[in-house]
GULUMLUM-307843 format. One record per atom (N, C-alpha, C): x, y, z; residue in three letters. Coordinates in steps of 0.2 Angstrom, whole numbers, plus 5000, padded with zeros to 4 digits. Atoms other than C-alpha are relative to their C-alpha. Layout:
# residues N
XYZAla
...
***
This chain:
# residues 124
500250044995Met
576054925247Met
500249934999Met
499750075000Ala
576754755252Ala
499549954998Ala
500450065003Asp
576054595244Asp
500049945005Asp
500150054995Phe
575454465257Phe
500349934997Phe
499750065003Glu
575854315245Glu
500750004999Glu
499349995001Gln
577554385240Gln
500449995007Gln
499650004994Leu
578054405258Leu
500049925003Leu
500050074998Lys
577454225262Lys
500549964996Lys
499550045004Arg
578454155248Arg
500750025002Arg
499449984998Lys
579954255254Lys
500249965007Lys
499950034993Tyr
579754185272Tyr
499849925000Tyr
500250075000Gln
579254005266Gln
500549955004Gln
499550054996Pro
580853925273Pro
499850015008Pro
500250004993Val
580253995290Val
499449975002Val
500650044999Leu
578553925288Leu
500149935000Leu
499850075000Asp
579353765284Asp
500349985006Asp
499750014993Thr
580353775300Thr
499549995005Thr
500550014995Leu
578853805310Leu
499649945000Leu
500450065001Asp
577953655303Asp
500549945003Asp
499550054998Lys
579553545306Lys
500150005008Lys
499949994993Glu
579653615324Glu
499449985004Glu
500650014996Gly
577853585328Gly
499750065003Gly
500249944997Ala
577553765332Ala
499350014998Ala
500749985001Gln
575853835333Gln
500050074997Gln
500049945003Val
575553975321Val
499350045002Val
500649974997Asn
574354095330Asn
499750064995Asn
500249955004Asp
574354235317Asp
500550004994Asp
499649995006Leu
574954255299Leu
499650044996Leu
500449955004Ser
574354415291Ser
500550054998Ser
499749945002Leu
574854575283Leu
499950065005Leu
500149954996Ala
575154715295Ala
500450064997Ala
499749945004Gly
575454875285Gly
500549974994Gly
499550025005Glu
577054845275Glu
500449935002Glu
499750064998Gln
577554685285Gln
499649945001Gln
500350064998Leu
577154505287Leu
500049995007Leu
500150004993Ser
576454485304Ser
500049925002Ser
499950074998Leu
576954315312Leu
500049995008Leu
500150024993Lys
576354255330Lys
500049935001Lys
499950074999Val
576954085335Val
500149985007Val
499850034994Thr
577053975350Thr
500449944999Thr
499550055001Ala
578553865350Ala
500049955006Ala
500050064995Val
578753695359Val
500550015006Val
499449994995Ser
580353745368Ser
500450064998Ser
499549945001Glu
581653875370Glu
500549984994Glu
499550025005Ala
582853775359Ala
499650004993Ala
500449995007Ser
581453765345Ser
499950074998Ser
500149925001Lys
581153955347Lys
500750024997Lys
499349985002Asn
583053975344Asn
500149984992Asn
500050035007Arg
582953865328Arg
499650044995Arg
500549965004Ile
581453965322Ile
500450074998Ile
499649945001Trp
582454125325Trp
500650004995Trp
499450015004Asp
583954065316Asp
499749994992Asp
500350005006Ser
582854025301Ser
499850064997Ser
500249945002Ile
582154195301Ile
500650044997Ile
499449975001Lys
583954265301Lys
500349984993Lys
499750025006Ser
584454155287Ser
499650024993Ser
500449985006Val
583054215275Val
500250084999Val
499949935001Asp
583354405279Asp
500350025007Asp
499749984993Pro
584654455293Pro
499750075003Pro
500349944997Asn
583754625294Asn
499250005001Asn
500750024999Phe
581954555293Phe
499650075001Phe
500349945000Ala
581354735290Ala
499249994998Ala
500750015002Asp
579754665282Asp
499649955004Asp
500350054996Leu
579354545296Leu
499950025007Leu
500249984993Lys
578454585312Lys
499949935004Lys
500150074997His
578654425323His
500050005008His
500150014992Asp
578154375341Asp
500049925001Asp
499950074998Ile
578854205346Ile
500049985007Ile
500050024992Gln
578354135363Gln
500149925000Gln
499950074998Val
578753965371Val
499449985004Val
500650034996Ser
577253855377Ser
500250005008Ser
499950004993Pro
577153875396Pro
499949935002Pro
500250074997Gly
577153715407Gly
500449954996Gly
499750065003Gln
577653545403Gln
499749984993Gln
500150035006Gln
577653465386Gln
499949935000Gln
500050075000Val
577153295381Val
500249984993Val
499750015006Tyr
578153215367Tyr
499949924999Tyr
500150075002Thr
577753045358Thr
500649984996Thr
499350035003Val
579352945354Val
499949974993Val
500050025007Arg
579652915336Arg
500649954998Arg
499450055002Pro
580752785327Pro
500650045000Pro
499449975001Gly
582552825329Gly
500250055006Gly
499949964994Asp
582352925345Asp
500349975006Asp
499750024994Asn
583352915361Asn
499950065005Asn
500149944996Leu
583253025376Leu
500550064999Leu
499549955002Ser
584853115371Ser
499750044994Ser
500349965006Lys
584053165354Lys
499450045002Lys
500649964997Ile
582453215363Ile
500250065004Ile
499749954995Ser
583453315376Ser
500350064995Ser
499749955004Lys
584353405362Lys
499550044996Lys
500649975003Tyr
582753445353Tyr
499750055004Tyr
500449954996Phe
581853525368Phe
500550055004Phe
499649954996Phe
583353595378Phe
500650034997Phe
499449985004Gly
584653615365Gly
500749975003Gly
499450034996Asp
585853505376Asp
499849925001Asp
500250074999Ala
585853315374Ala
500249975006Ala
499850024993Asn
586653295391Asn
499450015005Asn
500649994996Lys
584953345399Lys
499549955000Lys
500550065000Tyr
584153175396Tyr
499849985006Tyr
500250024994Ala
584153135414Ala
499450035003Ala
500649974997Ala
582853265418Ala
499449974997Ala
500550035003Ile
581753185405Ile
499849935003Ile
500150064996Ala
582053015413Ala
499750005006Ala
500249994993Ser
581753075430Ser
499250025000Ser
500749985001Ala
580153165425Ala
499549944998Ala
500450055002Asn
579453005418Asn
500149935004Asn
499950064996Gly
580052885431Gly
500449944997Gly
499650065004Leu
581252785419Leu
500649985004Leu
499550034997Ala
582352675428Ala
500649994996Ala
499550005005Asp
583352645412Asp
499950054994Asp
500249955005Pro
583452795401Pro
500149974993Pro
499950035007Asn
583952675386Asn
499449964998Asn
500650045001Lys
582252595387Lys
499450044999Lys
500649975002Ile
580952695378Ile
499849974994Ile
500250035006Ser
579852635364Ser
499650054996Ser
500449965004Val
579052705349Val
499350015002Val
500749994998Gly
577352785353Gly
499950015007Gly
500049984993Gln
577752805371Gln
500050085001Gln
500049934999Lys
577252975378Lys
500450025006Lys
499549984995Leu
578553065388Leu
499850075002Leu
500149934997Val
578253225399Val
500750035000Val
499449965001Ile
579553355395Ile
500050055005Ile
500049954994Pro
579953455411Pro
500250074997Pro
499849935002Thr
580153645410Thr
500650025004Thr
***
């Protein structure tokens, strides 16, 4: 029989990625011989990074049962030091050139003027 703690250790890099991505872990348990992981990611790009992390641990992931969903609707992001709209766009959309969508959704006349702590709506 599979050992829950052993599977958690094996997939620790994935759990670290989930934390880094700000994903919500809805379930982490043992399902028969597999680690069961149900997650809600903040964006499609984030979901892809989580998926890449899974494949880097075990390309066959035969001992992992996973369900990764993306949060429906708009997201709210709090600007951090070093952020700019291109970087935020790359994080949420996987494309730095989609920064104009964020600027438009937030009524920003100048996309270069954002400040740390500012809350931005990320359109879907």
